[in-house]
VMD Tcl script that draws the C-alpha trace (Angstrom):
set ca {
  {-83.26 -59.60 8.57}
  {-80.84 -59.31 11.44}
  {-77.96 -60.41 9.23}
  {-78.83 -57.72 6.67}
  {-79.00 -55.03 9.36}
  {-75.65 -56.14 10.74}
  {-74.13 -56.00 7.22}
  {-75.49 -52.49 6.67}
  {-74.15 -51.34 10.00}
  {-70.71 -52.81 9.26}
  {-70.73 -51.15 5.84}
  {-71.69 -47.82 7.39}
  {-69.03 -48.18 10.08}
  {-66.42 -49.15 7.49}
  {-67.38 -46.17 5.30}
  {-67.21 -43.84 8.31}
  {-63.84 -45.23 9.36}
  {-62.50 -44.95 5.79}
  {-63.78 -41.37 5.51}
  {-62.22 -40.48 8.84}
  {-58.87 -42.03 7.83}
  {-59.02 -40.21 4.47}
  {-59.74 -36.93 6.24}
  {-56.88 -37.53 8.70}
  {-54.52 -38.28 5.78}
  {-55.64 -35.11 3.96}
  {-55.19 -33.02 7.09}
  {-51.69 -34.52 7.60}
  {-50.79 -33.86 3.92}
  {-52.02 -30.27 4.18}
  {-49.96 -29.96 7.37}
  {-46.86 -31.26 5.55}
  {-47.56 -28.83 2.72}
  {-47.78 -25.99 5.25}
  {-44.28 -26.89 6.44}
  {-42.97 -26.78 2.83}
  {-44.62 -23.41 2.20}
  {-43.26 -22.07 5.51}
  {-39.73 -23.22 4.58}
  {-39.72 -21.38 1.23}
  {-41.50 -18.37 2.73}
  {-38.77 -18.08 5.38}
  {-36.01 -18.58 2.76}
  {-37.53 -15.85 0.57}
  {-37.93 -13.51 3.52}
  {-34.27 -13.96 4.47}
  {-33.22 -13.32 0.85}
  {-35.39 -10.16 0.68}
  {-33.85 -8.84 3.93}
  {-30.31 -9.72 2.78}
  {-30.81 -8.03 -0.61}
  {-32.31 -4.98 1.04}
  {-29.36 -4.67 3.44}
  {-26.87 -5.27 0.59}
  {-28.51 -2.59 -1.56}
  {-28.21 -0.18 1.37}
  {-24.48 -0.93 1.68}
  {-23.99 -0.50 -2.06}
  {-25.87 2.82 -1.92}
  {-23.36 3.99 0.73}
  {-20.46 3.03 -1.57}
  {-22.16 4.82 -4.47}
  {-22.37 7.94 -2.31}
  {-18.63 7.64 -1.62}
  {-18.01 7.45 -5.38}
  {-20.07 10.61 -5.91}
  {-18.17 12.42 -3.14}
  {-14.81 11.26 -4.53}
  {-15.79 12.41 -8.05}
  {-16.82 15.76 -6.63}
  {-13.54 16.00 -4.69}
  {-11.50 15.71 -7.94}
  {-12.80 19.10 -9.13}
  {-10.45 21.04 -6.83}
  {-7.22 19.19 -7.84}
  {-8.18 19.55 -11.52}
  {-8.83 23.28 -11.11}
  {-5.47 23.65 -9.28}
  {-3.53 21.75 -11.98}
  {-5.08 23.70 -14.89}
  {-4.68 27.01 -13.04}
  {-1.00 26.21 -12.33}
  {-0.43 25.48 -16.04}
  {-2.15 28.74 -17.07}
  {-0.24 30.78 -14.46}
  {3.07 29.41 -15.71}
  {2.23 30.61 -19.25}
  {2.96 34.10 -17.86}
  {6.64 33.30 -17.31}
  {8.97 35.23 -19.63}
  {11.71 33.89 -21.91}
  {14.16 32.32 -21.29}
  {12.19 30.86 -18.35}
  {9.15 30.05 -20.51}
  {10.29 26.46 -21.05}
  {8.73 23.02 -20.80}
  {10.43 21.97 -17.56}
  {9.98 19.10 -15.09}
  {7.22 21.02 -13.26}
  {5.18 21.37 -16.45}
  {5.63 17.69 -17.32}
  {4.43 16.66 -13.82}
  {1.49 19.10 -13.97}
  {0.40 17.72 -17.37}
  {0.68 14.20 -15.92}
  {-1.45 15.31 -12.95}
  {-4.17 16.82 -15.17}
  {-4.30 13.68 -17.33}
  {-4.39 11.41 -14.25}
  {-7.36 13.37 -12.82}
  {-9.24 13.18 -16.16}
  {-8.70 9.40 -16.27}
  {-9.80 9.04 -12.63}
  {-12.95 11.07 -13.30}
  {-13.80 8.76 -16.25}
  {-13.19 5.66 -14.09}
  {-15.37 7.00 -11.24}
  {-18.19 7.90 -13.67}
  {-18.07 4.39 -15.21}
  {-18.10 2.79 -11.74}
  {-21.04 5.00 -10.68}
  {-23.03 3.75 -13.69}
  {-22.10 0.17 -12.74}
  {-23.26 0.73 -9.13}
  {-26.53 2.27 -10.34}
  {-27.19 -0.71 -12.62}
  {-26.37 -3.20 -9.83}
  {-28.73 -1.43 -7.41}
  {-31.50 -1.64 -10.02}
  {-30.82 -5.38 -10.49}
  {-30.86 -5.86 -6.70}
  {-34.22 -4.10 -6.47}
  {-35.67 -6.05 -9.42}
  {-34.72 -9.41 -7.89}
  {-35.94 -8.28 -4.48}
  {-39.32 -7.45 -6.08}
  {-39.49 -10.91 -7.71}
  {-38.78 -12.52 -4.33}
  {-41.33 -10.23 -2.63}
  {-44.06 -11.25 -5.11}
  {-43.18 -14.92 -4.57}
  {-43.15 -14.37 -0.78}
  {-46.51 -12.56 -0.93}
  {-48.04 -15.54 -2.85}
  {-46.57 -17.92 -0.27}
  {-48.12 -15.92 2.59}
  {-51.52 -16.00 0.90}
  {-51.22 -19.74 0.19}
  {-50.05 -20.45 3.73}
  {-53.13 -18.69 5.12}
  {-55.39 -20.66 2.73}
  {-53.83 -24.05 3.62}
  {-53.75 -23.14 7.32}
  {-57.51 -22.48 7.14}
  {-58.03 -25.76 5.20}
  {-56.05 -27.67 7.82}
  {-58.37 -26.38 10.55}
  {-61.64 -27.54 8.88}
  {-63.35 -30.49 10.58}
  {-66.78 -32.15 10.34}
  {-67.94 -29.92 13.19}
  {-66.92 -26.67 11.31}
  {-69.86 -24.33 10.62}
  {-68.33 -22.65 7.55}
  {-68.16 -25.73 5.29}
  {-70.39 -26.37 2.28}
  {-70.63 -28.28 -1.03}
  {-68.42 -27.09 -3.97}
  {-68.78 -29.99 -6.47}
  {-67.18 -27.99 -9.34}
  {-63.86 -27.64 -7.48}
  {-63.16 -31.36 -7.40}
  {-60.58 -31.31 -10.26}
  {-56.98 -30.38 -11.17}
  {-56.55 -26.90 -12.71}
  {-55.01 -26.88 -16.24}
  {-52.45 -24.22 -15.23}
  {-51.51 -25.89 -11.94}
  {-47.82 -26.43 -11.16}
  {-46.29 -29.68 -9.94}
  {-44.49 -29.88 -6.55}
  {-41.22 -30.02 -8.53}
  {-41.89 -26.89 -10.66}
  {-43.34 -25.14 -7.59}
  {-40.17 -25.74 -5.54}
  {-37.92 -24.97 -8.54}
  {-39.66 -21.59 -9.02}
  {-38.71 -20.33 -5.55}
  {-35.31 -22.04 -5.70}
  {-34.52 -20.24 -8.98}
  {-35.73 -16.89 -7.64}
  {-33.50 -17.26 -4.58}
  {-30.56 -18.50 -6.71}
  {-30.80 -15.49 -9.05}
  {-31.17 -13.09 -6.10}
  {-28.13 -14.68 -4.43}
  {-26.15 -14.27 -7.65}
  {-26.97 -10.53 -7.74}
  {-26.18 -10.19 -4.02}
  {-22.75 -11.72 -4.64}
  {-22.18 -9.44 -7.65}
  {-23.14 -6.50 -5.41}
  {-20.69 -7.60 -2.66}
  {-17.90 -7.95 -5.23}
  {-18.70 -4.54 -6.69}
  {-18.50 -2.97 -3.23}
  {-15.06 -4.51 -2.72}
  {-14.02 -3.24 -6.16}
  {-15.23 0.28 -5.29}
  {-13.20 0.12 -2.05}
  {-10.06 -0.78 -4.00}
  {-10.71 1.83 -6.68}
  {-11.21 4.63 -4.14}
  {-8.12 3.57 -2.18}
  {-5.95 3.43 -5.33}
  {-7.37 6.65 -6.75}
  {-6.71 8.67 -3.58}
  {-3.22 7.13 -3.32}
  {-2.38 7.90 -6.98}
  {-3.60 11.49 -6.63}
  {-1.60 12.07 -3.44}
  {1.55 10.58 -4.96}
  {1.24 12.71 -8.11}
  {0.50 15.78 -5.99}
  {3.69 15.09 -4.00}
  {5.66 14.65 -7.26}
  {4.39 18.04 -8.53}
  {5.15 19.75 -5.20}
  {8.65 18.29 -5.19}
  {9.25 19.47 -8.78}
  {8.03 22.96 -7.79}
  {10.27 23.09 -4.71}
  {13.28 21.94 -6.75}
  {12.55 24.47 -9.51}
  {12.16 27.32 -6.99}
  {15.48 26.36 -5.36}
  {17.16 26.42 -8.80}
  {15.61 29.82 -9.58}
  {16.68 31.20 -6.16}
  {20.21 29.93 -6.74}
  {20.41 31.42 -10.26}
  {18.95 34.73 -9.03}
  {21.51 34.93 -6.22}
  {24.36 34.27 -8.69}
  {23.00 36.95 -11.05}
  {22.67 39.45 -8.17}
  {26.23 38.67 -7.07}
  {27.42 39.20 -10.66}
  {25.44 42.49 -10.88}
  {27.06 43.69 -7.66}
  {30.49 43.04 -9.20}
  {29.50 44.80 -12.45}
  {28.19 47.85 -10.55}
  {31.52 48.07 -8.71}
  {33.40 47.78 -12.05}
  {31.16 50.51 -13.51}
  {32.02 52.77 -10.56}
  {35.73 52.00 -10.97}
  {35.59 52.66 -14.73}
  {33.73 55.95 -14.28}
  {36.42 57.07 -11.82}
  {39.08 55.90 -14.27}
  {37.50 57.93 -17.13}
  {37.28 61.00 -14.92}
  {40.99 60.59 -14.04}
  {41.95 60.18 -17.73}
  {40.00 63.30 -18.72}
  {41.71 65.13 -15.84}
  {45.12 63.88 -17.03}
  {44.39 65.06 -20.62}
  {43.29 68.45 -19.29}
  {46.50 68.60 -17.17}
  {48.57 68.25 -20.37}
  {46.92 71.29 -22.01}
  {48.89 74.03 -20.14}
  {52.36 72.44 -20.66}
  {51.46 72.00 -24.38}
  {50.41 75.64 -24.64}
  {53.72 76.72 -22.99}
  {55.83 74.57 -25.34}
  {53.92 75.62 -28.46}
  {53.88 79.33 -27.47}
  {57.67 79.21 -26.91}
  {58.21 77.62 -30.31}
  {55.84 80.13 -31.95}
  {57.56 83.12 -30.35}
  {61.06 81.79 -31.26}
  {60.02 81.47 -34.89}
  {60.13 85.31 -35.03}
  {63.86 85.45 -34.24}
  {65.49 87.60 -36.97}
  {67.95 86.49 -39.65}
  {70.85 84.38 -38.42}
  {69.30 84.27 -34.93}
  {66.78 81.70 -36.17}
  {69.10 79.02 -34.99}
  {68.44 75.27 -34.46}
  {69.93 75.50 -31.08}
  {69.75 73.11 -28.15}
  {66.73 74.99 -26.76}
  {64.86 74.57 -30.09}
  {65.57 70.79 -30.12}
  {64.40 70.48 -26.50}
  {61.21 72.45 -27.10}
  {60.29 70.40 -30.20}
  {61.06 67.16 -28.31}
  {58.91 68.39 -25.39}
  {55.97 69.22 -27.72}
  {56.25 65.83 -29.42}
  {56.38 64.01 -26.08}
  {53.29 65.89 -24.88}
  {51.40 65.11 -28.14}
  {52.31 61.43 -27.86}
  {51.26 61.35 -24.20}
  {47.88 63.04 -24.98}
  {47.23 60.63 -27.88}
  {47.99 57.68 -25.61}
  {45.64 59.07 -22.93}
  {42.87 59.69 -25.50}
  {43.24 56.15 -26.82}
  {42.98 54.86 -23.26}
  {39.93 57.10 -22.70}
  {38.19 55.66 -25.80}
  {38.93 52.12 -24.62}
  {37.64 52.92 -21.13}
  {34.46 54.51 -22.52}
  {33.82 51.43 -24.69}
  {34.44 49.18 -21.67}
  {31.95 51.33 -19.65}
  {29.32 50.92 -22.42}
  {29.88 47.14 -22.38}
  {29.54 47.09 -18.59}
  {26.29 49.13 -18.83}
  {24.94 46.63 -21.39}
  {25.86 43.74 -19.11}
  {24.18 45.56 -16.21}
  {20.95 45.96 -18.20}
  {21.04 42.30 -19.29}
  {21.58 41.17 -15.71}
  {18.77 43.39 -14.39}
  {16.43 41.97 -17.06}
  {17.45 38.40 -16.18}
  {16.93 39.08 -12.46}
  {13.48 40.55 -13.21}
  {12.59 37.41 -15.24}
  {13.77 35.15 -12.39}
  {11.86 37.25 -9.79}
  {8.70 36.94 -11.93}
  {9.19 33.14 -12.29}
  {9.74 32.73 -8.53}
  {6.61 34.82 -7.83}
  {4.51 32.68 -10.22}
  {5.82 29.32 -8.99}
  {5.99 30.06 -5.25}
  {3.42 32.79 -4.47}
  {0.85 31.79 -7.08}
  {1.15 28.07 -7.88}
  {2.56 26.57 -4.66}
  {0.28 28.73 -2.49}
  {-2.73 27.54 -4.52}
  {-1.64 23.91 -4.07}
  {-2.06 24.15 -0.29}
  {-5.84 23.90 -1.01}
  {-5.37 20.33 -2.30}
  {-7.98 18.01 -0.64}
  {-6.94 15.53 2.06}
  {-6.83 11.74 1.40}
  {-10.10 11.08 3.27}
  {-11.90 13.53 0.99}
  {-10.35 12.00 -2.15}
  {-11.40 8.52 -0.93}
  {-15.01 9.73 -0.66}
  {-15.22 9.66 3.16}
  {-15.93 13.41 3.55}
}
mol new
graphics top color blue
foreach p $ca { graphics top sphere $p radius 0.5 }
foreach p [lrange $ca 0 end-1] q [lrange $ca 1 end] { graphics top cylinder $p $q radius 0.2 }
display resetview
C-alpha cells in the first residue's frame, strides 16, 4: 500500500513538473513571438513614417510644378502679344526678321515646357497615389500586428493563479487559413519592400522635378535674353537707318530750296529779256516802213536782226534750263515724299518694337518664379 501511494505521488509530481515545464516553454515561446511581432511592427511603423514624410516632400515639389506652370502664362502672353504687335509694321519693314524668328522660337519653347510640366504633374500625382496606397497596406499590416501583440502579450501574462482563465476545448487545433512563420514574415517583408521601392521612385522623381524646373527656368531666361538682344539690335538698326534717311531728307530739302531759288532766278532772267526783245523788234518793225530805196540792208539792219536772234536764242536756252530745273524740282519733291514715308515707316517700327514690345517684356517673370519658388 505504501509503495502504491509513493508511486502515485511520484506520478503526480512528475505530471506537475512536466506541466510546469510545458507552461514555462509556452510562455517563453510566446515571449519570443512577441519580440518577432515587435520587430516587424517597428519596421512597418518606420516605413509608414518615412512614406508619409516622402509624400509630403513630393507634394511640395508638385506645388512647385503647379507654380512654374502658372508662371509660364505671362511669358507666353508676352511672346504672342509681341508677334501680334509686330504684324502692325508697314512694308518694307513687315519682314520675317531675326526678332520674329526668336519670338517664334520662344513661343514654341514655352508650349513645349508647358506640355512637359503637365506630364510631370500627372507623374507626381500618380506617384503620390502609389505612396498613399502602399502606406495604407503597411498601416493595415501594422494595425494587425498591434492587435496581435496585445493578444500575445495578454497570453504571456496568464498563469495558473489568473482569475480570467477558463476551458476552451474547441480551440485546441490549427486553423485551416493559418499562415506559417515563413509566410507571415514574408508578408510584412514584401509590404515593406514594395513600400521602399515606391519611396525610392518618389525620391528619384523629386530629383527629376528639381532638374526639370532648373533647366526650364534656365532655358526660358536664355531665350528671353536672345529675344531681347535681337530686339535691341533691330532697334539700333532702325535708329541708324532713320538717322540716315533724316540726314538725306535734310539734304533734299536744301536742294529743293536751292532749285526753287534757281527757278525764280531763271524766270526773272527770261522776264528781263522781254524789254530788250521788244525794243529790237519794234525798231525792226518801224524800219520796215522806210520808203522806196531807203529800205536798205544797212549795217543797222544787220545789227538789229543779229540782236533779235541773239535774244531769241538766249530766251530759248533759259526756257530749256527752266524746264530742266522744274523737272529736277518735281523729282526732288518725289524723293522728299518717299523719304518722309520711309521715315514714318521706321518711326512706326521703332515705336512698335521699343515702346510696345520691349516695354511689355520688362514684365517677364524672374528666375525664382519660373523655377516654381514663388
